[in-house]
C-alpha positions in Angstrom: 5.5 -12.0 20.9 1.8 -10.9 21.2 1.0 -7.3 20.4 -2.2 -5.5 21.0 -3.4 -2.8 18.6 -5.4 0.0 20.3 -8.8 -1.0 21.5 -10.2 1.9 19.5 -9.2 0.2 16.2 -12.7 -1.2 15.7 -14.4 2.2 16.5 -12.0 4.0 14.1 -12.8 1.6 11.3 -16.5 2.0 11.9 -16.1 5.8 12.0 -14.4 5.6 8.6 -17.2 3.6 7.2 -20.0 5.8 8.6 -18.4 9.2 8.2 -19.7 11.5 5.3 -17.4 11.9 2.3 -15.0 14.9 2.3 -15.9 17.9 0.2 -13.8 18.3 -3.0 -10.7 20.5 -2.6 -9.8 23.1 -5.2 -6.2 22.7 -6.3 -6.0 25.9 -8.3 -4.0 24.2 -11.1 -4.7 25.1 -14.7 -5.3 22.3 -17.1 -2.3 22.7 -19.4 0.4 24.9 -17.9 3.8 25.0 -19.5 6.2 22.4 -18.1 8.7 23.6 -15.5 12.4 24.1 -16.4 14.6 21.1 -15.6 15.6 21.2 -11.9 12.8 23.6 -11.0 11.0 22.2 -7.9 7.2 22.1 -7.8 5.1 22.2 -4.6 3.8 18.9 -3.3 0.3 18.4 -4.8 -2.5 18.0 -2.4 -4.9 15.0 -2.8 -8.3 16.1 -3.9 -11.0 13.7 -2.7 -13.9 13.4 -5.1 -17.5 13.8 -4.0 -19.6 10.7 -3.7 -23.2 9.8 -3.2 -22.4 7.0 -0.7 -19.7 6.3 1.8 -17.1 3.6 1.4 -13.7 2.6 2.9 -10.8 3.8 0.6 -7.8 1.5 0.4 -5.7 4.6 0.5 -5.5 7.2 3.3 -2.9 10.0 3.3 -2.7 9.8 7.1 -1.8 6.1 7.1 0.6 5.9 4.2 4.1 7.5 4.0 6.0 9.0 1.1 9.5 9.4 -0.3 11.0 12.1 -2.5 11.2 11.4 -6.2 12.8 13.4 -9.0 11.2 13.2 -12.4 13.1 14.4 -15.5 15.2 16.7 -13.3 12.2 18.3 -11.7 11.0 17.9 -8.1 11.2 16.5 -5.6 7.7 15.1 -5.5 6.4 13.0 -2.7 5.4 9.5 -4.0 3.6 6.9 -1.9 5.6 3.6 -1.6 3.4 0.7 -2.6 5.0 -2.7 -2.0 1.8 -4.3 -3.4 1.8 -2.5 -6.7 3.5 -4.0 -9.8 3.9 -0.6 -11.5 4.7 3.0 -10.7 1.8 5.3 -11.3 1.6 9.1 -11.7 -1.3 11.5 -11.2 -2.8 13.1 -14.2 -2.3 16.5 -12.8 1.5 16.0 -12.2 1.9 14.4 -15.6 0.3 17.5 -17.2 2.4 19.9 -15.1 5.6 18.1 -16.3 4.4 17.9 -19.9 5.2 14.1 -20.0 4.7 12.6 -23.5 2.0 10.0 -24.1 2.9 6.3 -24.1 -0.5 5.2 -25.3 -2.6 2.9 -23.1 -1.5 0.1 -20.8 -3.2 -2.6 -18.8 -3.3 -1.8 -15.1 -4.1 -4.5 -12.5 -5.5 -3.0 -9.2 -7.2 -4.5 -6.2 -10.6 -4.0 -7.8 -9.9 -5.3 -11.3 -8.2 -4.8 -14.7 -8.3 -1.5 -16.5 -7.0 0.0 -19.7 -5.6 3.4 -18.8 -3.5 6.1 -20.4 0.3 6.1 -19.8 3.1 8.5 -20.1 6.9 8.2 -20.7 9.2 9.2 -17.9 12.8 9.5 -19.2 14.4 9.7 -15.7 13.0 8.8 -12.3 15.4 8.8 -9.4 15.4 8.3 -5.6 18.0 10.2 -3.5 21.5 9.3 -4.8 20.5 6.0 -6.6 20.8 5.7 -10.4 17.8 7.0 -12.3 15.7 4.9 -14.7 13.2 5.4 -17.5 9.7 4.0 -17.0 6.3 3.9 -18.6 3.8 5.0 -15.9 0.0 4.6 -16.0 -1.9 7.8 -15.3 -4.7 7.9 -12.7 -6.6 10.7 -10.9 -5.0 12.3 -7.9 -8.2 11.7 -5.8 -8.1 7.9 -6.5 -4.3 7.7 -5.9 -4.4 9.6 -2.7 -1.3 11.6 -3.8 0.7 12.7 -6.8 2.2 9.3 -7.5 2.9 5.7 -6.3 6.2 3.8 -6.5 5.7 0.2 -7.5 7.7 -2.9 -7.8 9.2 -1.8 -11.2 11.2 0.8 -9.2 11.5 -1.0 -5.9 13.0 -4.2 -7.3 16.5 -4.9 -5.9 15.9 -2.2 -3.3 15.1 -2.1 0.4 12.2 -0.2 1.9 12.6 0.9 5.5 9.5 2.2 7.4 10.2 3.9 10.7 6.8 3.9 12.2 7.8 5.4 15.5 9.0 8.6 13.7 6.6 8.3 10.8 9.4 8.2 8.2 10.1 6.0 5.2 13.2 5.6 3.0 14.2 3.5 0.0 17.8 2.4 -0.2 20.0 -0.2 -2.0 19.4 -3.7 -0.8 22.0 -5.2 1.4 24.5 -7.7 0.0 23.9 -10.1 2.8 21.6 -10.4 5.8 22.9 -8.4 8.8 22.6 -9.6 12.4 19.2 -9.2 13.9 18.5 -6.4 16.4 16.8 -6.9 19.8 13.0 -7.4 19.2 13.6 -8.1 15.5 11.7 -10.9 13.7 13.0 -11.8 10.2 10.4 -13.6 8.0 11.5 -15.1 4.7 9.2 -14.5 1.8 8.4 -16.0 -1.6 8.2 -14.0 -4.8 4.9 -13.9 -6.8 4.7 -11.4 -9.7 7.3 -9.3 -7.9 5.5 -9.1 -4.6 6.8 -10.8 -1.5 4.5 -13.3 0.1 5.0 -14.4 3.7 4.1 -18.1 4.1 4.8 -18.1 7.9 1.6 -16.4 9.0 -1.9 -17.2 10.3 -5.2 -15.6 11.4 -6.7 -17.1 14.5 -4.9 -20.4 13.8 -5.8 -20.5 10.1 -2.6 -20.5 8.0 -2.5 -17.7 5.5 -0.4 -16.2 2.8 0.4 -12.6 3.6 1.5 -9.9 1.1 3.0 -6.8 2.7 1.0 -3.9 1.1 2.4 -0.5 2.1 0.1 1.2 -0.4 -3.1 0.3 1.5 -4.3 1.8 4.7 -6.7 -1.1 5.2 -5.7 -4.8 5.6 -7.7 -6.9 3.2 -8.4 -10.6 3.4 -9.8 -12.8 0.6 -13.2 -14.6 0.6 -11.6 -18.0 1.3 -10.2 -16.6 4.6 -13.4 -14.8 5.5 -15.5 -18.0 5.0 -13.1 -20.1 7.1 -13.2 -17.6 10.0 -16.9 -17.1 9.8 -17.6 -20.9 9.6 -15.4 -21.5 12.6 -17.2 -18.6 14.4 -14.0 -16.7 14.8 -15.3 -13.6 13.0 -18.6 -11.9 12.3 -18.4 -10.2 8.9 -20.5 -7.1 8.2 -20.9 -5.5 4.7 -18.9 -2.5 3.5 -17.8 -1.0 0.2 -14.1 -0.6 -0.6 -12.5 1.8 -3.1 -9.2 1.1 -4.8 -6.7 3.4 -6.5 -8.3 3.0 -9.9 -11.7 4.2 -8.4 -13.2 0.7 -8.5 -15.9 0.1 -5.8 -15.6 -3.4 -4.4 -18.4 -5.0 -2.3 -16.8 -6.6 0.8 -17.2 -7.2 4.5 -15.2 -6.3 7.6 -14.7 -8.1 10.9 -12.7 -8.0 14.1 -9.9 -10.6 14.2 -8.5 -11.5 17.6 -5.1 -12.8 16.6 -3.0 -12.4 13.4 0.5 -13.9 13.5 3.4 -12.7 11.3 6.4 -14.9 12.0 6.5 -15.2 15.8 4.7 -11.9 16.4 1.0 -11.9 17.3 -1.2 -8.9 16.6 -4.4 -8.9 18.7 -7.8 -7.3 18.2 -7.4 -6.1 14.6 -10.3 -5.1 12.3 -9.8 -6.0 8.6 -11.8 -6.0 5.4 -12.6 -9.0 3.2 -13.3 -9.0 -0.5 -13.1 -11.2 -3.6 -10.5 -8.7 -4.9 -8.8 -9.1 -8.3 -5.4 -8.8 -6.7 -5.7 -12.2 -5.0 -6.4 -13.8 -8.4 -3.5 -11.9 -10.0 -1.1 -13.2 -7.3 -2.4 -16.7 -7.6 -3.8 -16.6 -4.1 -7.6 -16.6 -4.7 -8.0 -20.2 -3.8 -5.9 -20.0 -0.6 -6.6 -18.1 2.7 -4.7 -14.9 2.0 -4.3 -11.3 3.2 -2.9 -8.0 1.9 -1.3 -6.6 5.1 -1.9 -2.8 5.1 -0.5 0.1 7.1 -3.1 -0.4 9.8 -1.4 -3.6 10.9 2.1 -2.5 10.1 1.7 0.4 12.5 1.7 -2.2 15.3 5.5 -2.3 14.9 8.3 0.2 15.5 10.0 -0.5 12.2 9.4 -2.6 9.1 12.0 -3.3 6.5 11.2 -5.0 3.2 14.2 -6.3 1.2 13.0 -7.2 -2.3 16.4 -8.5 -3.4 16.9 -10.9 -0.5 13.2 -11.7 -0.1 13.0 -10.9 3.6 10.7 -8.8 5.8 12.0 -7.6 9.1 9.5 -6.7 11.9 10.9 -4.8 14.8 9.2 -3.8 18.0 10.3 -2.8 21.5 6.9 -3.3 23.1 6.4 -5.7 26.0 4.5 -9.0 25.4 0.9 -8.9 26.4 -1.0 -11.9 27.7 
């Protein structure tokens, strides 16, 4: 089932690379306000892009990623980005300060760009809609690097199902199904393997080269590893150009980008996509640094009408109503 992303995808990617960095936004939040009373809602915090001396492609983009409402210690709701590629839930420093969350010392955080020792806080109760709450230890990062007030990772998403309605630009997290339901018209169900909590699709390829694909809803940009880049360039199936990439921890990664004519997920073919390539730490962390691999971001997922990720049953459903092309 071939799909064609818009022809302007390459131009949009280049515009993102070449555009000047946004000016910093003033949030108007004091450094140490008193925490709100339990149950008192706080306004959604705006992401505040940091100034930079050079341009780069961020792995996060508020326009590409979607959020769900989260309650923390009885306060909220707060809109957290759902990141199926993150092992841990992360909170912004500003929100942690607003809520007066107690320190949990430092923890090791693995991001796309590398390993970091970062401050962490204790969250006694984190809940989604009517699902049971749970306590977690959450690393703390700057709002500008996160692209929002927080990110939900695998520690919260385990045994749950993420449903992304891309036609209506909505996302929800719900309990996983007890068994696989009958497929809908246009639905492709791809079975995945589990690596460090992430779901890895083995039934995928890029221009005929078999790849391991991790669905990464926390990234606006699809990222391939160096092994994949070298295979495609050597076979003259891609021309890679240099670019800098920024991850949620603020790491700047040297990489390349290229237009790929055909990416297959299950039986679905996505044509004319532009992806980035990097020797990112995440591939090593997932044990995929020696195999052609890809972190599938929201840019490719938006080729579908709906994407469902079932962490308990280890399946990914891709649904589209579009007509086949070519």
